[in-house]
N, C-alpha and C positions, 0 to 999 in steps of 0.2 A: 761258261761264257755269259757275261752280263750284257744285255741288250736294252737300250733305252728306246722305248717306242716313241717316235717322234710325232705320229700323226701325219696327216697329209696337209702340212702347213705351206706357207709360201716357201719357194725355193726347194720344192721336193718333187719327185716322181715316185711312182710305185716300183718296188722290186720284190718279186716272189721268191722265196727260198724255203728250203725244208728245215724250218726251225720253228719254236713256238715262243711266243711272247704274250704273256697273260692270257686272255681269252681269244686272241686272234688266231685264225687258221694257222696250222702249222707250217704252211708253205708261204706265209706271208710276213715280210718285213717292210717297213718304209725306211729309205735311207734318204736323209736330206742331201740334196745334190750339192748345195754349197759347200758342205764339208767333205763329199766324197769325190769331187771331180778335180782332175788335173788336166792341164793342157800342154801340149808340146808342139814344136815346129822343127822337127828334124834333128840332125846331130845326135850327140849323146846326152844332151841335157834331159833330166827328168824332172824338171821344175817348170811351172808355168812360164811361158815366154812368147810374146809376139801375138797371139791370136786373141780374140775377144769371145766370151761366152755370155749369153744373156739368158737369165731365166725368166720365162714368160709365165705369168700367173695371174688369174683373176683379181687376186688382191693386190697386185702391183698396179699402180696408177699409170705408169709409163709402160706401154706396151707396143710392139711391132703390130700384132694382130690381136684381136679379142674374140675369136671365133672358137677357142678351146675352153671347155668347161672346167678342165682340172690342170692346166698348165703344161708347159713343155720346156725343153732345153734347146736353145739355138746356138749353133756353131758356126762362127764366121771363118770361112774357108780361105786359106792362104793361096795366092796366085802362084801355083808351081806345077811342073809337069810330073812330079811324083807324089806318093802318098805321105806327105810329111806332117800334115796337120792331124790332130787326133783328139779324141775325148777319152779320158781314162775314168773308169768306175773302179774306185779303190775299195775293195770289200774288207779290208783289214780292220775296219771300225767294228765289224760283227764278227770277225774271226773267219778262217778259211772255209770254203764250201767244198763239199764231197760232190763232184760231178762224175764219178767213175762208173755209175750204171750205164748199161747200154742204152736206156731209154731216156737219158737226160737231154733236155732241150733248152734252148734260149729263145724267147720271143721278144720283139720290140716294134713299136710302130716308128716309121722313119718317113721324112719328107724333105725333098730338095726344093729350096725356095730361092728365087732370084729377086732381088729388089727391082721392081717394074720401072723405077727412075733411072738407076744407075747402070742397069745390065739389060741389054736388048738381045743377048745370045739366045739361041733356042735351047730348050731343056735337053735332057739325057746326055749332058757333057760331064757328069761325075758319078762315081759309084762309091760304095762304102765297103772296106774290108774289115775283118775282125781277127783278133788274137786273144786268147785267154793265157794267163800267166800264173806261175807259181813264185812266190817270193818266200824268203826266210820270215821267221816270226817277227823280226824288227821292221819289215815292210820296206827295207832299204836294200836288201841284198837279192839280186836277181838270181833265180834258179833254173827255170826253163819256160817253155811256151808252146802253144799249139795254135796252128795257123789255119784259118778257114777260107782264105781267098776272099773273092768279092761275093757279098751277101746281099747286095742290093744295087740296082741300076736305076737311078732317077729317070722318070719319063715325064713328069709334071709336078704341080704343086699340091697334088692330093696325098693324103696319108697312105702308106702302104704297110700292111702287117706282115712282118718277116718272121719265120720260124726256122732255126738253125739246130740240126741234130748234133749235139756236142761229142758224140763219139766219131764224127766223120772227119775231124780235122786231122792235120799232120803235124807231128813234133817237128819243129824247124829250129831249135836251138836250145842248148843246156839240158838239164835233166827235169822235165815236166812231170808233175805228179797230178794225175787227174782227181785224186781225193783230197787235194790241198790247193784249190784255186783261190787266189786273193785279188786278182785284178783282171778286168775285161777292157779292151781297147778297141774302139771304133775309129778308123781312119777315114778321112775324106779329103778331097782336094778340088781346086778350081783351075783345071789345066790350061784353059784358054784365056783366063783373065777377062778383062773387059768389063768390070763391074763388081757389085757385091753379090756373092753367092753364099748361101747359108745351107746347113743341114740341121733339121730339126729332130729331136729325139723325145720319146715319151713312152710310158706304159712297159717298162722293161720287166720282163718275167722270166725267172729261171726256175725250171722244174727239173730238180735232181733226180727224178725217176721214182718209181712207185715201189713203196713198202706198205703192206696192209696196215691200217689204222683201225684198231678194234677198241670200241668203248668198253668201260668196266665201271660198275657201280657198287656201292656198299653202304650200309647204314639202314635207315627206316625204309620200309617197302610196303607199308600198310596201304598205300595209294599207288602202288606199282612204280614208284619213283626210280627203282634200280632194276627194274625189268627192261633191260636194254633191247632195243629193236636189233633185228638181224642186220648185218652189213659190215664191211671192212673198209669203208671210205669216209669215216668221220674225220673232220679236220678242225672243228671247233665245237665247243659245249658251253651252254649256259644253264645254271641250275637255279630255278625259282624256288619258292617256298615248298611246293608239292608237285611241280612239274618241271620239265626240262626240255631245252631245244637243242638241236645239233645242226650244224652246217655240214653238208656233204661236199665231197671232192668236186662234184659237178656244179656247185653253187646253189643246190635246192636245200630245202629245210625239212627236218623230221622233228616231231615232238611226241613225248610220251608222259605218263603219270597222271594226276588228277586233272580232269578237263573242266573244272568249273568255269563258267562264263565264256567258254570256247577258247581257252588259252592255248589249247593244243591244236586248234584248226588253223593250221599254217597255210599262208598264201601259196598260190602256185608260182612257178618261175624258177629259173636257175641262174639268177643274176644277183644272188645275195653274197655278202662280204663279211658280215659279223652279226652276232645275236646277242641278246640279253633278256633276262627273265626276272620278274618281280613276284608279288603276290597275286597269282592268278591273272597275270597280263604278260605279253610277250612283245618284243621289239626285234626289228631286223634293220640292217643297213645294206642298201643296195649298192652295186658297183657304180652306179651313175651319181652317187653321193646323196640319194633321197632315203627317207626313213618310212617304215611301215609299222604299225601297231595293231594289235588285236587282243581280245580278252577283256577282263574287267575294266571298266571306264568311269567308275563312280567319282574319281577326282580328275578326270580327263587325262589319265596317265597313258592312254593309248590314242589320244587325239594330238598325233605328232605334229611338230611344227613343219611349215612348208619350206621349200628350199632344196637345192641340189649340191650343197657345199659342206656336207657333213663327212667326217672321217672316222669317227668313233662314237660309241654310246655306252651308257651305264644305266641299269635299271635298280632303283632302291625299292622299298617295301611298297610304297604307293606314289613315288615320284620318280622321274627319269631326267637324265642329262645326256646332251650331245655335244661333242667337240666339233668345231668347224675348221675348215682348211685354214683360216687366218689365225687359228689358236684361241679363238674366243669360245665361250661356253654358253649354251642355251639350256634352260631348265623348264619342266612343265609337270603338271600333275598336283598332288597334295601339297600345300604350301603354308600350313598353320604355323610353322617355325622358320619360314623363310628358306626352307630347303630347296625349293625350286626356283629361287631368284637366280638371275644371271649375275655372276661375278663380274666386277669391273675389269676391263683391259682385255688384252690378248696374250699370246705366248705361251699358253697352256699347252701341255703334251699329253696328259691323260686325266681322266676323270673317274670318280667312284661314288657311288650312292648307297647310304645305309637306310636306316629306318627313318630318322628325322633330321638327318645331317647330309652333308655333301663334301667331297674333297676334290681338289684339282693339284695337279703337278705342274710347276713351273718349268720353263725351259732352263733355267739356272739350277734346278734340283731341289728348289724350295717348295713348301707346301702351303696351301690355303685351305680354310674349312669355313662353312657357313651352316646356318640352321641350328638345331639343338645338338650341337656337336659334342663328342666326348672331350673330356678336359685333357690338358697337357699335350697339345700339338706340338711335335718336335720342330725345333727351330733351325736344324741343320740345313745345309744346302747341298746334300749329296745323295739325294734319293732318285731312283730310277723307275719305280713302280709303286702303285698304291692299291689298297683293297680296303673295302668297308663292309662290316657285318651289321647286325641289328643295333648294337650299342658300342662296338669296338672297331678299331682300325688297325691296319698294318702298313708298313712301308718298307721297301727293299732298297738298300743302300748300294753305291757303286762297287763297294768291296764284296758284295754278295751276303751281307748279313742282313737280319730282319729286326725292326723295331715294331713294338706294338703299344697302343694306348687306349684308354676308355675303360669300359666295364671289364672287371675281371672275375665275375661271378662264378664262371666255370673254367677259370685259368686260361681263357682264350687269348690273353695277351702275354702269357708266359712263354715266350717265343723260343725256339730251339737255338742252341748255340751254333757257331760256325759261320764260315764266309764262302760257302759253296752253294747257295741258293740262287736260282735264276727266275722263279716266278712264285707269286704268292695269290692266294684267294681266301675270301672269308665268308663262312656260312652264318646263320643266325647267331650261334653261340660256339662254333668251333672254327678252326682255320686249318688250311693246307698250305704246304710249300713244296716246290719241285727243286730237286738238287741237280747239280750239273752232271752227275753220274746217271740221271734218269730215274732215281728213286724218289719216292713221295714221303714227307714227313707230316703228321697231323697231330693236333693238340686241341684242348678245350672239352666241351660237353661231349660225353660218349654214351648218353643213355640208349641209343640204337646201334652202337657199334660204328657211327660215323667216323671215328678216328682210328679204327682198326684197319690199316692199310694192307692191301694185298702185297704179297711178295713180288719182286721184280724190279728191274732198273731199266726198263725202256719205255717209261712213261713220257708224254710230251705235253699234254695240256691237262690242267686240273680245273675243277669247278666244285663249288660247295653250296648246297641248299639249306633248308631249315634243319633238318636232322639227316641229311644223307650227302654223299660225296660221289664225285664222278672224275674219271680220267680217261685218256686216250692212251692206249698201249700200242706202240709201233713194233710190229712184228720184226724181228732182226734176220729172219732166215732167208738167206740167198737161194736156197734150194726149194723154197716155197713158190713154186712156179705157177700156181693157180691162185695165189693171193688169198688163202684162207687162214693162214698163220698155223698151218699143220703141214709137215711133210708126209704125205700119204701116197696111196695108189694113183690118184689123179695126177699127182706131181711125177710119179715113175713113168706113167704113161706118156707125159709131155716130154720127160727127159729122154725116153726111149726114142720117141719120134725125131726129136733133134739130133740125137746121136746118129740115126741112120741118114739124115739129111745134111749133116755138117760138112761132109767132104765136098759137097757142091759149091760151097762158099756163096750160095745165093741167098741165104737167109740171115746173113750176118747184119747187126750184132745178134747173138744167140743168148737168151736168158739162161739157158743150162751150161752156158761156158763159165763155169763158177771159179775155176782155180787160177787160170792164167790168162784168160782173155785173149786167146790166140785164134779164136774163130774156128776151132776144132772141139768137138766133144771127145775128150780122152779119158784114161784111167784115172788121171788127177781129179777131173770133175766128178767122176763116179765115186771116188774115195770121199770127197767133200760131201756129195750128196748122201752117201750112206751114213757117214758120222752124224749129219743132221737128222736124218731118218731115225737113227737110234736114240738120239739125244732128246727129242721133243715129243712129248705126248699131250701137251696142253699149252696154249699160248703163253701163260705166265710161268711155265717151266722152261721156256725156250732160252737159249743163249747163243751169241753169234758163233 
């Protein structure tokens, strides 16, 4: 599955899923709302008709309200007595989503808004209902749906945060496949008329459920770069020259490796969204769009720019870049070759920083570079991701193939063949790529074994440092009930306790209900548990 990371630009809100895109958390994808939204007004029509949708964003000069820092979507409700108007989120652009785990949830911020000039009716006259759908791969053929009833009853014009357990709905048509969800629909109406009523939407989060996320490191370990900290909740990685950063599931940070200039002294808090690491300096992006920097600052590389409108960042050797919500780029740090200059214009969707050069990806799929950049920048317009090493660069194309350019001293741009790659990263003189089947390929300099990849095909995130490599391995074991990527006596104890309690039907959904999701622990579940017990002695030996 090829995913184009769009950044938080105009006409977008956030959507969290269990996938990985470059160095982003494995549960995070940003979906441009202007591409993903459909509107309908009853009947059998599946095309936009009748209603009006407004995307409100700080970078839009024409706004209904300007009190939101990151924008939202406003749906103009139809005057009707039934729930005919809706907002569709079409997930087909990123592939179907597996929401079959019993702990899968959806979260969203909702607000009911009445125009104070045209509508004097009291609030709480509208509510929101939700369905999720399975469609064929062509996204045109309906297969089935799950219905959740009313998820929100408007009381005033304040934002309300709503969480919906996705195992709680009822199948109410067709053949719904919980592991193949491609559309989410929110309904709303203005049953009493009498003016303009709206529903506002923002901050959609889909959590497909928990599987342990185990970091793995290989290559140079002279400064403890691959001595991985304990934990099974790592969702993003950044590899600096000789130190590393990780983002945890709760939004906190962890660092390890060489701690020169305090580059591993991470700030407190659990509101972080992304991380980047350079030569003994560290950067992090908070969920409120602000930046944090610490470590070496001899060129101002940790003196981060002010503002709360940043959506992505990249750390080069001694300079850094950040992408803003409007698609513009800001640079800072060492600038002897112009590598930290701000490129003209906006509309960029990704950034990458090398030693003395910088790259940006345009929304049309083309590339720009500046600074002391490697020769032979590709001129095509079909790229979806970029990566920068010390003196070489990589780009991932729409068809899943890789292109490399720049220095080839260690064959670091002799890219592997194939069209099944979904992510790329570049170290100082070596490179990594993640394939669609979850395996990792590495090439380039191998003086410390940094391109000798561990076996396995459940890797989700990749990162490359000076002479070391990192990845996150997602344990595929459904019988791993204690989330340590092993099926052992602790899991057996949990399984036994749920077996004894399952007949009461009071603890559903049950994590030990492995085989048939019938809210009973049966011999079929025991058979699957036993098979995984015998199968797995170490995380990298596991298979689903």
